[in-house]
C-alpha positions as CSV (number, residue, x, y, z in Angstrom):
1,X,-0.3,0.1,0.4
2,X,2.7,2.3,0.9
3,X,4.8,1.6,-2.1
4,X,1.4,2.3,-4.4
5,X,1.3,5.3,-2.8
6,X,4.5,6.8,-3.2
7,X,4.5,5.5,-6.9
8,X,1.5,7.7,-7.4
9,X,3.3,10.6,-5.4
10,X,6.2,10.2,-7.8
11,X,3.7,10.3,-10.7
12,X,2.3,13.5,-9.7
13,X,5.6,15.1,-9.2
14,X,6.4,13.8,-12.8
15,X,3.7,15.3,-14.4
16,X,3.7,18.5,-12.4
17,X,7.4,18.9,-13.8
18,X,6.2,18.2,-17.2
19,X,3.8,20.7,-16.8
20,X,6.2,23.3,-16.4
21,X,8.6,22.4,-18.7
22,X,5.3,21.7,-21.5
23,X,4.5,25.8,-20.5
24,X,8.3,26.5,-21.7
25,X,7.7,24.5,-24.8
26,X,4.3,25.9,-25.5
27,X,5.7,29.3,-25.2
28,X,8.6,29.2,-27.5
29,X,9.5,27.2,-30.3
30,X,11.9,24.8,-28.2
31,X,11.5,21.1,-29.1
32,X,11.5,19.8,-25.7
33,X,9.1,17.0,-26.6
34,X,7.2,17.1,-23.3
35,X,4.3,15.1,-23.0
36,X,1.7,17.0,-20.9
37,X,-1.8,18.2,-21.1
38,X,-2.9,21.9,-20.8
39,X,-4.6,21.8,-17.6
40,X,-1.0,20.9,-16.2
41,X,0.7,23.5,-18.1
42,X,-1.9,26.1,-16.4
43,X,-0.8,25.3,-12.9
44,X,2.0,26.9,-13.8
45,X,0.2,30.1,-15.2
46,X,1.2,32.2,-12.2
47,X,5.1,31.8,-13.1
48,X,4.5,32.7,-16.7
49,X,6.7,36.1,-16.1
50,X,9.8,33.9,-15.0
51,X,9.1,32.0,-18.4
52,X,9.2,35.5,-19.9
53,X,12.6,36.3,-18.4
54,X,14.3,33.0,-20.0
55,X,12.7,34.1,-23.4
56,X,13.8,37.7,-22.8
57,X,17.5,36.4,-22.0
58,X,17.5,34.8,-25.6
59,X,15.9,37.7,-27.3
60,X,17.8,40.6,-25.4
61,X,21.2,38.1,-26.3
62,X,20.2,38.6,-30.0
63,X,19.4,41.8,-30.0
64,X,22.8,42.4,-28.4
65,X,24.6,40.2,-31.0
66,X,23.2,42.0,-33.9
67,X,23.4,45.8,-32.4
68,X,26.3,45.8,-30.2
69,X,28.8,43.5,-32.3
70,X,27.6,43.1,-35.9
71,X,26.8,46.7,-35.7
72,X,23.7,46.3,-37.9
73,X,21.9,49.7,-38.6
74,X,19.5,50.2,-36.2
75,X,16.2,50.0,-38.1
76,X,17.4,46.6,-39.8
77,X,18.3,45.3,-36.2
78,X,14.5,46.5,-34.7
79,X,13.2,44.6,-37.5
80,X,15.0,41.4,-37.0
81,X,14.6,41.8,-33.3
82,X,11.0,42.2,-33.2
83,X,10.9,39.3,-35.9
84,X,13.1,37.0,-33.9
85,X,10.8,38.0,-30.8
86,X,7.7,36.4,-32.3
87,X,9.2,33.6,-34.3
88,X,10.8,32.3,-31.1
89,X,7.4,32.5,-29.2
90,X,5.9,30.5,-32.3
91,X,3.7,33.3,-33.4
92,X,0.9,32.1,-30.9
93,X,0.1,35.2,-29.1
94,X,0.6,37.2,-32.2
95,X,-2.7,34.9,-34.1
96,X,-4.3,35.8,-31.0
97,X,-3.8,39.3,-31.7
98,X,-4.9,39.1,-35.2
99,X,-8.2,37.0,-34.2
100,X,-9.0,39.6,-31.5
101,X,-8.7,42.0,-34.1
102,X,-11.5,40.7,-35.8
103,X,-13.7,40.0,-33.3
104,X,-13.6,43.7,-32.2
105,X,-14.5,44.9,-35.7
106,X,-18.1,42.6,-35.5
107,X,-20.9,44.4,-34.6
108,X,-23.3,42.1,-32.7
109,X,-23.5,39.8,-29.8
110,X,-20.6,38.2,-28.0
111,X,-21.3,34.8,-29.3
112,X,-21.1,36.4,-32.9
113,X,-17.8,38.3,-32.3
114,X,-16.1,35.1,-30.8
115,X,-17.3,32.8,-33.6
116,X,-15.8,35.4,-35.9
117,X,-12.5,35.3,-33.8
118,X,-12.5,31.6,-34.0
119,X,-12.6,31.7,-37.6
120,X,-9.8,30.7,-39.7
121,X,-10.3,33.8,-42.3
122,X,-8.0,37.2,-41.6
123,X,-10.1,40.2,-42.2
124,X,-9.3,43.8,-42.0
125,X,-9.6,44.2,-38.0
126,X,-7.0,41.5,-37.6
127,X,-4.3,43.0,-40.2
128,X,-4.7,46.7,-38.7
129,X,-4.2,45.3,-35.4
130,X,-1.3,43.7,-36.2
131,X,0.0,46.6,-38.0
132,X,-0.8,48.8,-35.1
133,X,0.8,46.4,-32.6
134,X,3.9,45.7,-34.9
135,X,5.0,49.2,-36.1
136,X,4.8,50.6,-32.3
137,X,6.8,47.5,-31.1
138,X,9.0,47.9,-34.0
139,X,9.4,52.0,-33.4
140,X,10.3,51.2,-29.7
141,X,12.9,48.9,-30.2
142,X,14.3,51.0,-32.9
143,X,14.2,54.1,-30.0
144,X,16.0,52.4,-27.7
145,X,19.5,53.3,-26.4
146,X,21.7,50.8,-28.0
147,X,23.8,49.9,-24.9
148,X,20.9,49.1,-23.0
149,X,18.8,47.1,-25.3
150,X,19.4,43.8,-23.8
151,X,17.9,45.1,-20.7
152,X,15.0,46.5,-22.5
153,X,14.1,43.5,-24.2
154,X,14.5,41.1,-21.5
155,X,12.0,43.2,-19.2
156,X,9.5,43.7,-22.2
157,X,9.3,39.8,-22.4
158,X,8.6,39.6,-18.6
159,X,6.3,42.3,-18.8
160,X,4.5,40.4,-22.0
161,X,3.9,37.2,-19.8
162,X,2.7,39.7,-17.0
163,X,0.2,41.0,-19.2
164,X,-1.3,37.2,-19.8
165,X,-1.1,36.6,-16.0
166,X,-3.1,39.8,-15.0
167,X,-5.6,39.5,-18.1
168,X,-6.3,35.9,-17.0
169,X,-7.2,36.8,-13.3
170,X,-9.8,39.5,-14.1
171,X,-11.3,37.6,-16.9
172,X,-14.2,34.9,-17.2
173,X,-13.4,32.3,-19.2
174,X,-15.1,31.1,-22.3
175,X,-16.6,27.7,-21.6
176,X,-14.8,25.9,-25.0
177,X,-11.3,27.1,-25.5
178,X,-7.7,26.3,-24.8
179,X,-7.5,29.6,-22.6
180,X,-10.0,28.4,-20.1
181,X,-7.4,26.3,-17.9
182,X,-5.0,29.5,-17.6
183,X,-8.0,31.8,-16.5
184,X,-9.4,29.3,-14.1
185,X,-6.3,28.7,-12.5
186,X,-5.4,32.6,-11.7
187,X,-6.5,34.2,-8.7
188,X,-5.7,37.3,-7.0
189,X,-3.2,35.8,-4.6
190,X,-1.6,34.1,-7.4
191,X,-1.2,37.4,-9.1
192,X,0.2,39.0,-6.4
193,X,2.6,36.5,-5.8
194,X,3.8,36.2,-9.5
195,X,3.9,40.3,-9.5
196,X,6.1,40.2,-6.6
197,X,8.3,38.1,-7.8
198,X,8.7,39.8,-11.3
199,X,9.0,43.5,-9.8
200,X,11.7,41.9,-7.4
201,X,13.2,40.4,-10.6
202,X,12.6,43.6,-12.9
203,X,14.4,45.7,-10.3
204,X,17.8,43.5,-9.8
205,X,17.8,43.6,-13.8
206,X,17.3,46.9,-14.7
207,X,16.3,49.4,-11.2
208,X,13.3,51.6,-11.6
209,X,13.1,51.4,-15.3
210,X,12.8,47.3,-14.7
211,X,9.9,48.0,-12.1
212,X,7.9,50.5,-14.6
213,X,8.2,47.8,-17.4
214,X,6.6,45.1,-15.5
215,X,3.9,47.5,-14.1
216,X,3.1,48.5,-17.5
217,X,2.6,44.6,-18.2
218,X,-0.2,44.4,-15.5
219,X,-1.6,47.6,-16.5
220,X,-2.1,46.4,-20.4
221,X,-3.1,43.0,-19.1
222,X,-5.9,44.6,-17.2
223,X,-6.9,46.8,-19.7
224,X,-7.3,43.8,-22.4
225,X,-9.2,42.1,-19.4
226,X,-11.7,44.9,-19.3
227,X,-12.2,45.7,-23.0
228,X,-12.5,41.6,-23.3
229,X,-15.4,42.0,-20.8
230,X,-17.1,45.1,-22.6
231,X,-17.1,43.4,-25.8
232,X,-17.0,39.8,-25.6
233,X,-18.3,39.0,-21.9
234,X,-15.7,36.4,-22.1
235,X,-12.1,35.6,-22.7
236,X,-10.4,33.3,-24.8
237,X,-7.0,32.3,-25.6
238,X,-7.0,34.7,-28.2
239,X,-7.6,37.4,-25.9
240,X,-4.6,36.1,-23.6
241,X,-2.6,36.1,-26.6
242,X,-3.6,39.7,-27.5
243,X,-2.8,40.5,-23.8
244,X,1.1,39.3,-24.3
245,X,1.7,41.6,-27.6
246,X,0.0,44.6,-26.3
247,X,2.1,44.4,-22.8
248,X,5.2,43.8,-24.4
249,X,4.5,47.2,-26.9
250,X,3.5,49.4,-24.0
251,X,6.2,48.3,-22.1
252,X,8.7,48.8,-24.5
253,X,7.2,52.2,-25.3
254,X,7.4,53.2,-21.4
255,X,10.7,51.9,-20.8
256,X,12.4,53.8,-24.0
257,X,10.6,56.8,-23.3
258,X,11.7,57.0,-19.7
259,X,15.1,56.2,-21.1
260,X,15.4,59.0,-23.4
261,X,13.9,62.1,-21.4
């Protein structure tokens, strides 16, 4: 009986570990070959900003490489950095932003808007949202002080994931969708824990600018949650993806603005 209990406990621990690494795999293009479920990954939603820090280290290192070592022209470098960021994260969240843009352009019931969001076709709203967020993000990266590009990119990726965590906390999950487990796993206590850890890391990495960048991720997630409730009532994975892209964009904008004052 004891051996059976120990075996079950070990299986639970393995599933939890797989859930964490599964979330890393889900958040990037890294081929970790982890066998897990969305529900197991969702247990680690609160730690997503820490995974964002790992992503940020890689994106920041890429930015440092092409800016400080290869000395590429800043506009070309900014385009390559932003492209690398959305490529390394598998375009998952960018796809959500496009679908969100399509849904926001629809007049009618929340169910109709969500139906349009889930449509595989891309409309004018989706293209417009992609262009707006992409262009502003590109411009912010291109305006960043070159010697600080690594830190700006690192914090922006943490802020992007803080946007997801915050949006999930203040949203009502759509009954059918991949976003539901992530939304249902979050509450205000988990958000506070995630925020405290993220702010501490932000300060250690980039002092007050790091704190401001993370805080902007929090604010962005709350804004997208509010807009989602008003327009769709529920939130889906597309809404969470949108919060990631908007949080990264606004974090970049506020940090670069403060650095240039």
